[in-house]
C-alpha positions in Angstrom: -0.1 0.0 0.0 1.3 3.4 -0.9 1.8 6.0 1.9 -0.3 9.2 1.8 1.8 12.0 0.0 3.3 9.8 -2.6 3.3 10.9 -6.3 3.6 7.7 -8.0 1.3 5.0 -9.0 0.5 2.3 -6.1 -2.1 0.6 -4.2 -4.6 2.6 -1.9 -6.9 0.5 -0.2 -6.6 -2.4 -2.3 -7.0 -0.5 -5.8 -4.2 0.7 -8.1 -4.2 4.3 -8.2 -2.5 6.5 -10.7 -1.3 9.9 -9.9 -4.1 12.5 -10.3 -2.4 15.4 -8.5 0.9 16.0 -6.8 0.2 14.4 -3.6 -2.6 12.4 -2.2 -3.7 13.6 0.9 -6.7 11.1 1.9 -8.4 8.0 0.6 -11.1 5.8 1.6 -14.0 4.1 0.0 -15.8 6.9 -1.0 -13.3 9.8 -1.9 -9.8 10.3 -2.6 -8.3 13.8 -2.1 -5.5 15.3 -3.8 -3.3 18.2 -3.8 -2.4 19.6 -7.3 0.5 22.1 -7.7 2.1 23.2 -10.6 4.8 25.8 -11.3 4.6 28.0 -14.4 5.1 25.9 -17.3 4.6 22.6 -15.3 2.4 19.7 -16.3 0.5 16.8 -14.8 1.0 13.1 -15.9 -1.4 12.1 -18.4 -4.3 10.6 -16.3 -7.7 9.6 -16.5 -10.3 9.9 -13.3 -12.2 6.7 -12.9 -15.0 8.7 -11.4 -16.4 12.1 -11.2 -14.7 14.8 -9.2 -14.7 18.3 -8.0 -11.8 20.6 -8.0 -11.4 23.7 -5.8 -8.8 26.4 -6.6 -6.4 27.5 -3.9 -3.8 29.4 -6.2 -5.6 30.9 -9.2 -4.2 30.6 -12.5 -4.5 29.9 -16.2 -4.3 26.4 -17.3 -4.9 24.3 -20.6 -6.2 20.7 -20.5 -4.7 18.7 -23.3 -7.2 16.0 -24.0 -6.2 12.6 -25.6 -8.3 13.3 -28.6 -6.3 16.5 -29.1 -8.8 18.8 -28.2 -7.6 21.5 -25.6 -9.5 23.4 -23.0 -8.1 26.8 -21.9 -9.1 27.8 -18.5 -8.4 30.8 -16.3 -9.3 30.1 -12.5 -10.0 32.3 -9.7 -9.3 31.8 -6.3 -12.1 29.9 -4.7 -13.5 28.7 -8.1 -15.0 25.3 -7.8 -16.0 22.8 -10.7 -17.6 19.4 -11.0 -16.5 17.1 -13.9 -17.2 13.7 -15.2 -14.6 10.8 -15.4 -14.0 11.8 -19.2 -10.8 10.8 -21.0 -7.3 10.8 -20.5 -5.8 14.2 -20.4 -2.7 16.6 -19.1 -3.2 19.8 -17.4 -0.6 22.7 -18.4 0.1 25.6 -16.2 0.2 28.4 -18.9 0.2 31.2 -16.3 3.0 33.1 -14.8 2.5 32.0 -11.2 1.9 28.8 -9.3 -1.5 27.1 -9.9 -2.9 24.9 -7.0 -6.1 23.2 -6.6 -7.7 20.4 -4.4 -9.2 17.7 -6.0 -12.0 15.4 -4.6 -12.6 12.0 -6.7 -16.2 10.7 -5.7 -15.4 7.2 -5.9 -18.8 6.4 -4.8 -20.0 8.0 -8.3 -18.2 5.1 -10.3 -21.1 3.2 -10.7 -24.0 6.0 -11.0 -25.6 5.7 -14.4 -25.0 9.4 -15.1 
């Protein structure tokens, strides 16, 4: 089992977990909570959320989400912005701003079995 705070893939509560953020803060059967922090020009690993998730911005900035299908979504997030997403396709987040970008991601693991 991976320790909380690791950045690489590992087993958490018996499930294989690929890195979604830069630090896994908490995990149980219903949610996983990640810290995501990107320096200017920084990028996440290519990843795919296994369920619906919510993120809350705690250090604002401009990002681009590069989807596996080639589509790019530019976003400028303000402090406190919060967004809910469905599981979606593999993607990578790029910090295209001039400052450090940070958010907290809450993966809603119990949403994996919902029909919507």
